[in-house]
C-alpha atoms as one frame of an Amber mdcrd trajectory, in Angstrom:
protein
   0.000   0.000   0.000   1.421   3.388  -0.986   0.677   6.575   0.887  -1.910
   8.825  -0.710   0.201  11.918  -1.316  -1.247  15.396  -1.541   0.158  18.001
  -3.945   3.247  19.743  -2.526   3.092  17.576   0.586   5.953  16.532   2.817
   5.254  12.959   1.711   6.011  13.846  -1.900   9.062  15.878  -0.919  10.528
  12.959   1.043   9.233  10.170  -1.231   7.312   8.586   1.640   6.022   5.050
   1.177   3.804   3.150   3.600   3.719  -0.644   3.728   2.340  -3.282   6.056
  -0.903  -3.784   7.912  -0.148  -3.547  11.626  -1.365  -0.994  14.131   2.099
  -0.075  15.437   4.451   2.009  13.303   8.077   1.422  12.320   9.764   4.460
  10.747  13.001   3.549   8.949  15.656   6.221   8.336  18.681   5.548   6.146
  22.278   6.542   6.705  24.541   8.892   4.775  24.672   8.279   1.026  21.823
   5.754   1.124  18.103   5.656   0.406  15.055   3.725   1.585  15.754   0.832
  -0.790  18.552  -0.288   1.546  15.913  -1.561   4.009  14.411  -4.103   1.588
  16.042  -7.101   3.303  14.570  -6.191   6.711  11.107  -4.725   6.189   9.320
  -7.869   4.868   9.832  -9.517   8.269   7.667  -6.829   9.907   4.966  -6.136
   7.320   2.368  -8.452   8.842   2.620  -6.919  12.321   3.567  -3.274  11.752
   2.811  -0.296   9.575   6.129   0.492   7.918   7.079   3.995   6.807  10.002
   4.518   4.455  11.326   7.851   3.210  14.310   9.583   1.644  15.944  12.627
   3.179  15.771  15.664   0.915  18.702  15.323  -1.475  18.820  11.518  -1.419
  17.030   8.751  -3.278  13.881   9.882  -5.072  13.185  12.875  -2.851  12.322
  16.233  -4.407  15.785  17.678  -4.940  14.291  21.091  -5.701  13.386  21.282
  -1.991  17.053  21.103  -0.986  18.277  24.232   0.808  21.968  24.134   1.682
  21.558  26.278   4.792  18.869  23.999   6.216  20.938  20.859   5.737  24.262
  22.312   6.850  23.750  20.536  10.187  21.890  17.419  11.279  19.047  19.637
  12.449  17.804  19.907   8.869  17.405  16.131   8.708  15.735  16.165  12.119
  13.184  18.572  10.633  12.523  16.125   7.783  11.684  13.406  10.318   9.485
  15.617  12.481   7.618  17.057   9.508   6.862  13.546   8.253   5.561  12.617
  11.713   3.402  15.738  11.782   1.940  15.306   8.301   1.130  11.622   8.839
  -0.151  12.334  12.384   2.072   9.638  13.834   2.323   8.584  17.468   4.118
   5.842  19.412   6.583   5.482  16.527   9.415   2.962  16.709  12.212   4.832
  14.969  14.871   2.698  13.250  17.908   4.740  12.247  21.038   3.542  10.484
  24.368   5.259  11.133  23.956   9.049  11.316  20.182   8.577  11.488  20.699
   7.197  14.987  21.658  10.695  16.094  18.955  12.257  13.908  16.452  10.092
  15.768  17.984  11.012  19.107  17.644  14.741  18.364  14.115  14.319  17.015
  13.121  12.411  20.148  14.576  15.099  22.388  12.790  17.869  20.481   9.407
  16.145  20.078   9.229  13.024  22.276   5.445  12.856  21.774   5.953  11.106
  18.427   8.169   8.258  19.620   7.860   5.218  21.851  11.153   3.416  21.080
  14.385   3.877  19.145  16.578   1.345  17.385  19.983   2.643  16.310  22.124
   0.574  13.930  25.806   1.520  13.935  25.278   4.978  15.485  28.018   7.358
  16.541  27.688  10.537  18.606  31.081  11.803  17.391  33.388  10.413  14.692
  36.536  12.300  15.722  39.021  11.004  18.304  39.396  13.440  21.180  41.483
  12.748  24.253  40.364   9.422  25.730  37.330   9.338  23.446  37.660   6.990
  20.463  35.529   8.135  17.540  37.375   6.127  14.927  38.980   8.959  12.943
  41.546  11.675  13.405  40.186  15.026  12.296  42.823  15.253   9.559  41.588
  11.922   8.153  38.037  13.225   7.878  39.273  16.456   6.341  41.214  14.359
   3.825  38.102  12.391   2.871  36.117  15.608   2.458  38.874  17.056   0.293
  38.854  13.891  -1.816  35.110  14.335  -2.353  35.852  17.739  -3.916  38.722
  16.582  -6.102  37.610  13.115  -7.201  34.084  12.233  -6.120  33.875   9.016
  -8.125  37.231   7.865  -6.768  36.057   8.701  -3.245  32.879   6.646  -3.743
  34.783   3.694  -5.199  37.172   3.724  -2.238  34.635   4.222   0.528  31.771
   1.990  -0.644  33.507  -1.408  -0.400  35.400  -0.435   2.757  32.301   0.760
   4.584  30.310  -2.301   3.563  33.223  -4.718   4.187  32.128  -8.354   3.565
  34.514  -8.690   0.628  33.163 -12.174  -0.094  29.979 -10.477  -1.340  31.325
  -7.663  -3.515  27.886  -6.851  -4.949  26.966  -5.244  -1.614  29.908  -2.861
  -1.756  29.112  -2.137  -5.391  25.539  -1.245  -4.477  26.692   1.162  -1.790
  29.183   2.710  -4.221  26.406   3.181  -6.789  24.239   4.788  -4.118  27.026
   7.251  -3.333  27.519   7.959  -7.036  23.820   8.605  -7.642  23.796  11.447
  -5.095  24.557  14.994  -6.208  28.229  15.549  -5.214  27.567  18.960  -3.650
  24.686  17.616  -1.560  26.735  14.555  -0.600  29.643  16.749   0.516  27.322
  18.910   2.636  25.746  15.830   4.243  29.201  14.335   4.862  30.325  17.491
   6.651  27.131  17.592   8.723  27.639  13.929   9.612  31.345  13.450  10.222
  31.990  16.807  11.890  28.989  16.551  14.227  29.371  16.032  17.966  26.258
  14.919  19.826  27.909  13.549  22.946  26.381  16.258  25.124  22.907  15.478
  23.758  22.921  11.838  24.854  21.957  12.584  28.453  18.650  14.106  27.329
  17.360  10.857  25.840  14.096   9.712  27.456  13.114   7.009  24.968  13.836
   3.290  25.298  16.647   2.636  22.858  18.365  -0.411  21.391  21.887   0.123
  20.044  23.096  -2.466  17.535  26.880  -2.427  17.282  28.747  -4.456  14.653
  31.717  -6.557  15.773  33.980  -4.861  13.203  33.045  -1.487  11.761  35.428
   1.116  10.320  32.853   3.905  10.790  31.650   3.079  14.312  34.226   0.937
  16.154  33.450  -1.132  19.237  34.533   1.684  21.520  31.550   3.701  20.273
  29.111   1.036  21.408  30.791   0.886  24.793  30.630   4.678  25.107  26.921
   4.722  24.248  26.223   1.929  26.737  27.641   4.185  29.479  26.369   7.544
  28.256  22.939   7.001  26.674  20.122   6.702  29.264  17.336   4.171  28.760
  19.452   2.164  26.326  20.646  -1.398  25.859  23.583  -2.487  23.711  23.828
  -5.571  21.542  27.168  -6.350  19.901  26.426  -8.238  16.729  28.342 -10.974
  14.963  27.868  -8.909  11.813  30.801  -7.030  10.349  30.842  -3.861   8.273
  28.725  -0.755   8.695  25.520  -1.887   6.950  24.308  -5.038   8.726  20.730
  -4.476   7.548  22.104  -5.334   4.101  24.906  -7.772   4.883  23.373  -9.573
   7.895  19.629  -8.827   7.806  18.609 -11.994   9.665  20.631 -10.989  12.723
  19.236  -7.452  12.621  15.677  -8.786  12.341  16.186 -11.219  15.224  17.556
  -8.543  17.560  14.882  -6.040  16.591  12.115  -8.548  17.252  13.679  -9.541
  20.574  13.785  -5.888  21.651  10.243  -5.187  20.524   8.883  -8.247  22.320
  10.739  -7.501  25.550   9.804  -3.819  25.522   6.242  -4.043  24.214
């Protein structure tokens, strides 16, 4: 079942699709450089019990690119607004928000700003800060991130071809890395660079303490974007949360290890229902 869009609506802007037949709502939010299609291995397992909402952030996937305003999306707050405006237009409540990578923090900020929309959060490979600082391990030195951003300017295709397979990992299934690379390449380079800066230069560590929503953090055993230390930090710093370290490797377990993601999501939803 597809959502009945109205002219000039938020649903059209964000390419919202609604599936499933349940009374409870799962809202899936993709990570940097991805779109809603990346959830296709996970969503069928929930369609009989949940209403599933998929969308693309403005500037990604099949969203309305004409709605992209660089100033709005210069920080994660612009993507938070996308989420909250979708919730408002669809009159959602008691939403279970499922966010991959940077969308974990987008969900966190949305839940802090408007907790009335959300009942639970599931974060897959989240990170509150990607830059190493003192005893904090974010996974990257600032100069490394600046180098990746510079590479995006000079050779975007080369950047995508380098990052896609390395982020996905799972070299025994190269088609997954190729799909992620193609997703990067299909995004407007200027928009991608802006989103990368908003993502990798963000620091939401001080926001964690304001979380009031029951949250499951899924941490991959090996992940170049969000190393194990991130999961351990969130376990100590994020109230109302539980951490599960997965057997999955790479940064996109919903694509590479969907069965494990589904199992842990269902376990959390049963225990917390």
